[in-house]
C-alpha positions, 0 to 999 in steps of 0.5 A, a space after each residue: 493637299 496639292 500645295 503639300 505635294 508640290 512642296 514635297 516634289 520641290 524638296 525631292 527634286 532639289 535633293 535629287 539634283 544635289 545628289 546628282 551634282 555631288 556624285 558628279 563632283 566626286 567622280 570628276 574630282 576622282 578622275 582629275 586626281 587619278 588623271 593628273 597622276 597618270 599624266 605625270 607618269 605617262 603623259 596620256 590625256 585624262 579621261 572624264 566620266 559624265 554622270 548618267 541618270 539616277 536609278 531608284 526603287 519605287 514602291 507603289 502602295 494602293 489602298 482599297 476601300 476594303 482595307 486591302 493594301 497592295 504593293 508594287 515595286 518598280 525600278 525607275 531610271 530618272 532622266 528628268 526630275 520634272 518628268 519623274 514628278 509628272 508621272 507620279 503626280 496622282 500619288 502621295 509621297 510617303 517616304 524616301 531615302 537615297 535608293 527608294 521612294 514610297 508612294 501611296 494612292 487611295 483607290 475608290 474600289 474594292 481590291 482585286 483579291 476581293 473581286 476574285 475570291 471574296 465571299 460574304 459569310 457569317 462567323 459562329 459568333 454571328 459577325 458579318 464577314 468576308 472570307 477568302 474563298 467560301 466561308 471558313 472560320 480560319 480565312 476571315 479577311 474582313 469583319 463588319 458587325 454583329 448580326 441579330 440572326 433571329 431577324 434574318 430570313 432563313 434564305 438569308 442565313 443559308 446564303 451567308 452560311 454558303 457564302 455570297 460571292 463579292 462581284 464588284 463594288 456596287 454589289 459589295 455596298 448593296 450586301 452591306 446595306 441589306 444586312 446593315 438593317 440586321 445589326 445587333 443592338 448589343 455591341 
């Protein structure tokens, strides 16, 4: 995997270097041609434009354990391809073109959305689910498995009907494990 990432970095570094050189040649060639025409007309010294850094859009995708994917868009100015790749060494390049690069990273945690506003609940069909906000049949954001509701204790059933707030990754896993013993055999 690391070798694949290094190969991708080498290819992209080569691509960016070639792009910068070609852009520099085009600017230089245009400047020289225009400069020689101006020189013939006015005998003024020619102006040479120096290539500057390359600016691209970078999209960072974070994939959380609960399946949520967040995207962040940043604009990067590439002064050095080595520094650029060092900065994103923990990310996997997914796609790229001349103006945009997409990187992805697996996050070993639940999403901020779930931590802030996620509630375990049960659908009318008896499926253990996570809701955005307190349980409401219209806002299910993740479903897990069918529960055998006849085996649930009345307090557990009431808790699921009201909603159990998702606190953190540990709590998320504990709730899934606790209700996993009530999975319906019919699926």
